[in-house]
C-alpha positions as CSV (number, residue, x, y, z in Angstrom):
1,M,56.7,19.5,-34.3
2,S,55.2,17.9,-31.2
3,T,54.4,14.3,-30.7
4,R,50.7,13.7,-30.3
5,V,49.9,11.0,-27.7
6,I,46.8,9.2,-26.5
7,A,46.7,6.9,-23.5
8,L,44.6,3.9,-22.5
9,D,43.5,2.6,-19.2
10,F,42.6,-1.0,-20.2
11,G,40.0,-2.9,-18.3
12,E,37.9,-6.0,-19.0
13,A,34.7,-3.9,-19.2
14,R,35.8,-0.5,-20.3
15,I,38.9,1.3,-21.7
16,G,39.5,4.9,-20.6
17,V,41.0,7.1,-23.3
18,A,43.0,10.3,-22.7
19,G,44.7,12.6,-25.2
20,S,47.5,15.2,-25.0
21,D,47.3,18.8,-26.1
22,D,49.0,19.9,-29.3
23,L,52.2,20.7,-27.4
24,G,52.3,17.3,-25.8
25,L,52.4,18.8,-22.3
26,L,48.9,18.3,-20.8
27,A,46.6,15.3,-20.7
28,H,42.8,15.5,-20.9
29,P,40.0,12.9,-21.0
30,V,38.7,11.9,-24.4
31,E,36.1,9.1,-23.9
32,T,35.4,5.6,-22.5
33,V,35.2,2.7,-24.9
34,A,33.4,-0.6,-24.1
35,S,36.0,-3.4,-24.1
36,Q,33.6,-5.8,-25.7
37,P,33.1,-6.7,-28.5
38,R,36.8,-6.6,-28.8
39,K,36.9,-6.0,-32.5
40,E,34.7,-2.9,-32.2
41,A,36.9,-1.6,-29.3
42,L,40.1,-2.0,-31.4
43,E,38.5,-0.3,-34.3
44,R,37.2,2.6,-32.2
45,I,40.5,3.2,-30.5
46,G,42.3,3.0,-33.9
47,G,39.8,5.6,-35.1
48,I,40.5,7.9,-32.2
49,A,44.3,7.5,-32.8
50,A,43.8,8.4,-36.5
51,A,41.5,11.4,-35.8
52,R,43.9,12.8,-33.2
53,K,46.9,12.0,-35.5
54,A,48.5,10.2,-32.6
55,D,52.1,9.2,-33.0
56,V,52.2,7.3,-29.7
57,V,49.7,5.2,-27.8
58,V,50.5,4.8,-24.2
59,I,48.9,1.9,-22.4
60,G,48.8,1.5,-18.7
61,L,50.6,-1.7,-17.6
62,P,49.7,-3.2,-14.3
63,V,52.9,-4.2,-12.6
64,R,52.7,-6.0,-9.2
65,A,54.3,-4.5,-6.1
66,D,57.3,-6.9,-6.5
67,G,57.9,-5.5,-10.0
68,E,56.8,-8.6,-11.7
69,E,54.0,-8.8,-14.3
70,G,51.0,-10.9,-13.6
71,T,48.0,-12.1,-15.7
72,A,46.5,-8.6,-15.9
73,A,49.7,-7.4,-17.6
74,E,49.6,-10.3,-19.9
75,K,46.1,-9.4,-21.0
76,V,47.2,-5.8,-21.6
77,R,50.1,-6.9,-23.7
78,Q,47.8,-9.2,-25.8
79,F,45.4,-6.2,-26.3
80,A,48.3,-4.0,-27.3
81,A,49.5,-6.5,-29.9
82,A,46.0,-6.7,-31.4
83,L,45.7,-2.9,-31.3
84,E,48.8,-2.3,-33.3
85,K,47.1,-3.7,-36.4
86,H,44.4,-0.9,-36.1
87,L,46.7,2.1,-35.5
88,P,47.7,4.6,-38.2
89,A,51.0,3.9,-40.0
90,G,53.9,5.0,-37.9
91,A,52.1,5.0,-34.6
92,V,53.8,3.1,-31.8
93,V,52.6,1.5,-28.6
94,V,54.5,2.1,-25.4
95,F,53.7,1.0,-21.9
96,Q,53.6,3.1,-18.7
97,D,53.4,1.7,-15.2
98,E,49.8,2.4,-14.1
99,F,50.5,2.0,-10.4
100,R,47.7,3.7,-8.5
101,S,46.2,5.4,-11.5
102,T,42.6,4.2,-10.8
103,V,43.0,4.9,-7.1
104,E,44.2,8.4,-7.9
105,A,41.4,9.0,-10.4
106,A,38.8,7.9,-7.9
107,S,40.3,10.1,-5.3
108,M,40.2,13.1,-7.6
109,L,36.5,12.4,-8.4
110,R,35.6,12.1,-4.8
111,A,37.4,15.4,-4.1
112,S,35.2,17.0,-6.7
113,G,32.1,15.9,-4.8
114,K,31.1,13.0,-7.0
115,R,30.7,9.4,-5.8
116,A,33.1,7.2,-7.6
117,R,30.9,4.1,-7.7
118,H,28.3,5.9,-9.9
119,H,30.9,7.3,-12.3
120,R,33.0,4.3,-13.4
121,P,33.3,5.4,-17.1
122,I,34.6,8.8,-15.9
123,I,37.1,7.1,-13.5
124,D,38.4,5.1,-16.5
125,Q,39.0,8.3,-18.5
126,A,40.6,10.0,-15.4
127,A,42.9,7.0,-14.9
128,A,43.9,7.3,-18.5
129,V,44.6,11.0,-17.9
130,V,46.9,10.0,-14.9
131,I,48.7,7.5,-17.0
132,L,49.2,9.9,-19.8
133,Q,50.3,12.8,-17.6
134,D,52.8,10.5,-15.9
135,Y,54.2,9.6,-19.3
136,L,54.3,13.2,-20.5
137,N,56.1,14.3,-17.3
138,T,58.8,11.7,-17.6
139,R,59.7,12.3,-21.2
140,Q,62.7,14.4,-22.1
141,P,62.1,18.1,-21.6
142,L,61.4,20.3,-24.6
143,P,64.4,22.0,-26.1
144,L,64.7,25.7,-25.4
145,D,66.1,26.6,-28.8
146,G,64.6,29.7,-30.3
147,C,63.0,31.0,-27.1
148,G,65.1,34.2,-27.1
149,D,67.5,35.6,-24.6
150,G,65.5,38.0,-22.6
151,F,62.2,38.5,-20.8
């Protein structure tokens, strides 16, 4: 049985949400949630986690270039602590370095011919996809048991 994962790109205005496929291998955009009012944002994300039967919620953590956490990381940690109360039983929150996730997402959007400035909610989702895909890529590889011997 695979772990189902969602990821969040937390921002003061919007929160990008991404989800994994059923195998836990690929990330895809889900939606963008308004950060305010905070209670509604927490309830909506908790609802997404429940609907997707998420076992893990990955939240992008902004770490400074020197490796230290600043005020932005503190806000993310506070949000995560509040979110835990809205998640399904057994779901856990983990953090993933979000270094350059928004920059990479905006770059991908520009490469597709869209102007990033006019598509901020899409950038938030794409940044969550980058965070989630980084997380999925760095987990332990799937066991090969039961795959058979020959091709």
